[in-house]
TILO-88535 format. One record per residue: residue number from 1; z, y, x of N, C-alpha, C, O in turn. Coordinates in Angstrom, 1 decimal, decimal comma, padded with zeros to 4 digits. Last residue first. Example, Ala and Ser with C-alpha at 12.3 -4.5 7.8 and 13.67 -1.06 7.14 Angstrom:
2
+-----+--------+--------+--------+--------+---------+--------+--------+--------+--------+--------+--------+--------+
|   i |    nup | nnorth |  neast |   caup | canorth | caeast |    cup | cnorth |  ceast |    oup | onorth |  oeast |
+-----+--------+--------+--------+--------+---------+--------+--------+--------+--------+--------+--------+--------+
|   2 |  007,1 | -002,2 |  012,8 |  007,1 |  -001,1 |  013,7 |  007,9 |  000,0 |  012,9 |  008,0 |  001,1 |  013,4 |
|   1 |  007,8 | -005,7 |  013,2 |  007,8 |  -004,5 |  012,3 |  007,8 | -003,3 |  013,2 |  008,5 | -003,3 |  014,2 |
+-----+--------+--------+--------+--------+---------+--------+--------+--------+--------+--------+--------+--------+
END
This chain:
68
+-----+--------+--------+--------+--------+---------+--------+--------+--------+--------+--------+--------+--------+
|   i |    nup | nnorth |  neast |   caup | canorth | caeast |    cup | cnorth |  ceast |    oup | onorth |  oeast |
+-----+--------+--------+--------+--------+---------+--------+--------+--------+--------+--------+--------+--------+
|  68 |  102,5 |  106,2 |  109,7 |  104,0 |   106,1 |  110,0 |  104,5 |  107,5 |  110,2 |  105,7 |  107,7 |  110,5 |
|  67 |  099,9 |  105,7 |  107,3 |  100,5 |   106,4 |  108,4 |  101,9 |  106,4 |  108,5 |  102,6 |  106,4 |  107,5 |
|  66 |  097,6 |  103,3 |  106,5 |  098,8 |   103,6 |  106,2 |  099,3 |  104,6 |  107,5 |  099,0 |  104,2 |  108,6 |
|  65 |  094,5 |  103,7 |  104,7 |  095,1 |   103,4 |  106,2 |  096,6 |  104,1 |  105,9 |  096,8 |  105,1 |  105,2 |
|  64 |  093,6 |  101,3 |  102,1 |  094,2 |   102,7 |  102,6 |  094,7 |  102,6 |  103,8 |  095,4 |  101,6 |  104,1 |
|  63 |  090,3 |  100,0 |  101,6 |  091,9 |   099,8 |  101,9 |  092,2 |  101,3 |  102,3 |  091,4 |  102,1 |  102,7 |
|  62 |  087,9 |  100,0 |  100,8 |  088,8 |   100,8 |  099,9 |  090,3 |  100,5 |  100,3 |  091,2 |  100,7 |  099,5 |
|  61 |  086,3 |  098,8 |  102,8 |  086,2 |   100,3 |  102,7 |  087,2 |  101,0 |  101,7 |  087,4 |  102,2 |  101,7 |
|  60 |  087,2 |  096,0 |  102,4 |  087,7 |   097,0 |  103,3 |  087,5 |  098,4 |  103,3 |  088,4 |  099,1 |  103,6 |
|  59 |  085,4 |  094,8 |  100,3 |  086,9 |   095,4 |  099,9 |  087,6 |  096,3 |  101,1 |  088,4 |  097,1 |  100,7 |
|  58 |  083,3 |  093,9 |  101,5 |  083,1 |   094,8 |  100,3 |  084,4 |  095,3 |  099,9 |  084,4 |  096,3 |  099,2 |
|  57 |  084,3 |  092,1 |  103,6 |  083,4 |   093,4 |  104,1 |  083,3 |  094,4 |  102,8 |  083,2 |  095,6 |  103,0 |
|  56 |  085,7 |  090,1 |  102,1 |  086,5 |   091,2 |  103,0 |  085,6 |  092,4 |  103,3 |  086,0 |  093,5 |  103,3 |
|  55 |  084,7 |  088,2 |  100,6 |  084,7 |   089,5 |  100,1 |  085,2 |  090,4 |  101,0 |  085,2 |  091,6 |  100,7 |
|  54 |  083,3 |  085,0 |  100,6 |  083,8 |   086,1 |  101,6 |  083,6 |  087,6 |  101,2 |  082,6 |  088,1 |  101,4 |
|  53 |  084,4 |  082,5 |  098,6 |  083,4 |   083,6 |  098,6 |  083,9 |  084,7 |  099,6 |  084,9 |  085,3 |  099,2 |
|  52 |  084,7 |  079,2 |  098,5 |  085,0 |   080,3 |  099,2 |  084,0 |  081,3 |  099,1 |  082,8 |  081,1 |  099,5 |
|  51 |  083,8 |  076,5 |  097,6 |  083,9 |   077,7 |  096,7 |  084,5 |  079,0 |  097,4 |  084,8 |  080,0 |  096,6 |
|  50 |  083,8 |  075,3 |  100,0 |  082,3 |   075,3 |  099,2 |  082,7 |  076,4 |  098,2 |  081,9 |  077,3 |  098,0 |
|  49 |  086,3 |  075,2 |  101,0 |  085,3 |   075,8 |  101,7 |  084,0 |  076,1 |  100,9 |  083,3 |  077,1 |  101,1 |
|  48 |  087,7 |  074,2 |  098,8 |  088,2 |   075,1 |  099,4 |  087,3 |  076,0 |  100,2 |  087,3 |  077,2 |  100,2 |
|  47 |  086,4 |  071,6 |  098,5 |  086,1 |   072,8 |  097,5 |  086,8 |  074,0 |  098,0 |  086,3 |  075,0 |  097,4 |
|  46 |  087,3 |  070,0 |  100,7 |  086,0 |   070,6 |  100,7 |  085,8 |  071,8 |  099,6 |  085,2 |  072,8 |  099,9 |
|  45 |  090,1 |  069,4 |  099,5 |  090,0 |   070,3 |  100,8 |  088,7 |  070,9 |  100,8 |  088,6 |  072,1 |  100,9 |
|  44 |  089,3 |  067,8 |  097,4 |  090,2 |   069,0 |  097,1 |  090,1 |  070,0 |  098,3 |  090,0 |  071,2 |  098,1 |
|  43 |  087,9 |  065,8 |  098,5 |  087,2 |   066,6 |  097,6 |  088,0 |  068,0 |  097,4 |  087,4 |  069,1 |  097,3 |
|  42 |  088,4 |  064,8 |  101,9 |  089,0 |   064,9 |  100,6 |  088,3 |  065,9 |  099,8 |  088,1 |  067,0 |  100,4 |
|  41 |  087,4 |  065,3 |  104,4 |  086,8 |   064,3 |  103,6 |  087,4 |  064,3 |  102,1 |  086,7 |  063,7 |  101,3 |
|  40 |  086,7 |  067,2 |  107,0 |  087,2 |   067,3 |  105,8 |  086,6 |  066,2 |  104,7 |  085,4 |  066,2 |  104,3 |
|  39 |  085,8 |  066,8 |  109,7 |  086,9 |   066,0 |  109,3 |  087,6 |  066,4 |  107,7 |  088,7 |  066,0 |  107,4 |
|  38 |  083,4 |  068,1 |  110,6 |  084,7 |   068,9 |  110,9 |  086,1 |  068,0 |  110,6 |  087,2 |  068,4 |  110,9 |
|  37 |  081,5 |  066,5 |  109,5 |  081,8 |   066,4 |  111,0 |  083,0 |  067,0 |  111,4 |  083,6 |  066,7 |  112,4 |
|  36 |  081,8 |  066,7 |  106,7 |  081,8 |   065,5 |  107,3 |  082,3 |  065,6 |  108,8 |  083,3 |  065,0 |  109,2 |
|  35 |  080,9 |  069,7 |  106,6 |  082,2 |   069,1 |  106,2 |  082,7 |  067,8 |  106,7 |  083,8 |  067,7 |  107,1 |
|  34 |  078,3 |  069,1 |  107,7 |  079,2 |   070,0 |  108,4 |  080,6 |  069,6 |  108,0 |  081,4 |  069,1 |  108,8 |
|  33 |  077,3 |  067,9 |  105,6 |  077,2 |   067,2 |  106,8 |  078,4 |  067,9 |  107,5 |  079,4 |  067,3 |  107,8 |
|  32 |  077,3 |  069,8 |  103,4 |  078,0 |   068,4 |  103,2 |  078,0 |  067,7 |  104,7 |  078,9 |  066,8 |  104,9 |
|  31 |  075,8 |  072,0 |  104,4 |  077,2 |   072,0 |  104,4 |  077,8 |  070,5 |  104,1 |  078,9 |  070,2 |  104,7 |
|  30 |  073,3 |  071,6 |  107,0 |  073,7 |   071,1 |  105,7 |  075,3 |  071,2 |  105,4 |  076,0 |  070,6 |  106,2 |
|  29 |  072,7 |  074,4 |  109,0 |  073,1 |   073,1 |  108,9 |  073,4 |  072,6 |  107,4 |  073,9 |  073,5 |  106,7 |
|  28 |  072,1 |  077,1 |  109,6 |  071,3 |   076,3 |  108,8 |  071,5 |  074,9 |  108,6 |  070,7 |  074,1 |  108,2 |
|  27 |  074,0 |  078,7 |  110,8 |  072,9 |   078,3 |  111,7 |  071,8 |  077,4 |  111,0 |  070,8 |  077,0 |  111,6 |
|  26 |  075,8 |  078,9 |  108,7 |  075,0 |   080,1 |  109,0 |  073,9 |  079,8 |  109,9 |  072,9 |  080,5 |  110,0 |
|  25 |  077,0 |  076,4 |  109,2 |  076,2 |   076,7 |  107,8 |  075,2 |  077,9 |  108,2 |  074,0 |  077,8 |  107,8 |
|  24 |  078,4 |  076,8 |  111,7 |  077,2 |   075,8 |  111,5 |  076,4 |  076,0 |  110,1 |  075,2 |  075,7 |  110,0 |
|  23 |  080,0 |  079,0 |  111,2 |  079,1 |   079,2 |  112,2 |  078,1 |  078,0 |  111,9 |  076,9 |  078,3 |  111,9 |
|  22 |  081,7 |  077,9 |  109,2 |  080,8 |   079,1 |  108,9 |  079,7 |  079,2 |  109,7 |  078,6 |  079,5 |  109,3 |
|  21 |  082,9 |  075,8 |  110,6 |  082,2 |   075,5 |  109,2 |  081,2 |  076,7 |  109,0 |  080,1 |  076,5 |  108,6 |
|  20 |  084,4 |  077,2 |  112,5 |  083,3 |   076,0 |  112,9 |  082,3 |  075,8 |  111,7 |  081,1 |  075,7 |  111,9 |
|  19 |  086,1 |  078,7 |  111,0 |  085,1 |   079,3 |  112,0 |  083,9 |  078,3 |  112,2 |  082,7 |  078,6 |  112,2 |
|  18 |  087,6 |  076,7 |  109,5 |  086,6 |   077,6 |  108,7 |  085,7 |  078,2 |  109,7 |  084,5 |  078,2 |  109,4 |
|  17 |  089,7 |  075,3 |  110,5 |  088,4 |   074,7 |  110,7 |  087,1 |  075,8 |  110,1 |  085,9 |  075,6 |  110,3 |
|  16 |  091,9 |  076,5 |  110,2 |  091,5 |   076,4 |  111,5 |  090,2 |  076,1 |  111,7 |  089,5 |  076,4 |  112,6 |
|  15 |  092,6 |  076,0 |  107,3 |  092,1 |   077,1 |  107,7 |  091,5 |  077,2 |  109,1 |  090,5 |  078,0 |  109,2 |
|  14 |  093,7 |  073,7 |  106,4 |  092,4 |   073,6 |  106,7 |  091,9 |  074,8 |  107,2 |  090,8 |  074,8 |  107,5 |
|  13 |  096,3 |  071,1 |  106,2 |  095,9 |   072,5 |  106,9 |  094,4 |  072,6 |  107,1 |  093,8 |  071,8 |  107,8 |
|  12 |  097,0 |  069,8 |  103,0 |  096,5 |   069,8 |  104,5 |  096,1 |  071,0 |  105,1 |  095,6 |  071,9 |  104,4 |
|  11 |  097,8 |  070,0 |  100,5 |  098,6 |   070,7 |  101,4 |  098,1 |  070,5 |  102,9 |  098,7 |  071,0 |  103,8 |
|  10 |  096,5 |  069,1 |  098,2 |  097,2 |   068,0 |  099,0 |  098,0 |  068,8 |  100,0 |  098,8 |  068,1 |  100,5 |
|   9 |  095,8 |  071,8 |  096,7 |  096,2 |   070,4 |  095,9 |  097,0 |  069,5 |  097,0 |  098,2 |  069,2 |  096,7 |
|   8 |  095,2 |  073,8 |  098,4 |  096,2 |   074,0 |  097,3 |  096,6 |  072,7 |  096,6 |  097,7 |  072,7 |  096,0 |
|   7 |  095,3 |  073,4 |  101,9 |  094,7 |   073,1 |  100,7 |  095,7 |  073,3 |  099,5 |  096,9 |  072,9 |  099,6 |
|   6 |  096,6 |  076,3 |  103,9 |  096,4 |   074,9 |  103,2 |  095,7 |  074,8 |  102,2 |  095,4 |  075,7 |  101,4 |
|   5 |  095,6 |  078,9 |  104,2 |  095,9 |   078,1 |  105,3 |  095,9 |  076,5 |  104,9 |  095,3 |  075,7 |  105,6 |
|   4 |  092,6 |  080,0 |  102,5 |  093,8 |   079,7 |  102,7 |  094,3 |  078,8 |  103,8 |  093,5 |  078,1 |  104,3 |
|   3 |  090,3 |  082,6 |  103,8 |  090,3 |   081,1 |  103,4 |  092,0 |  080,9 |  103,7 |  092,7 |  081,4 |  104,6 |
|   2 |  090,3 |  085,7 |  102,5 |  090,7 |   085,0 |  103,5 |  090,6 |  083,4 |  102,9 |  090,9 |  083,1 |  101,7 |
|   1 |  088,1 |  086,2 |  100,1 |  088,7 |   087,0 |  101,1 |  089,1 |  086,4 |  102,2 |  088,2 |  086,5 |  103,2 |
+-----+--------+--------+--------+--------+---------+--------+--------+--------+--------+--------+--------+--------+
END
């Protein structure tokens, strides 16, 4: 759904880099090179991006609009 703000293992802030990663990978670049370029060197931080599945578009239709 949403990328976590911090890495679950080491605590490094990683969420602010996700847009750069997603844009580059969608453009056809190699994910390994993109992760190196944006500065994610630890394997624990890299797994946050490689293992992420974006489900927000599939879940959004089931959300309930809250009325005040």
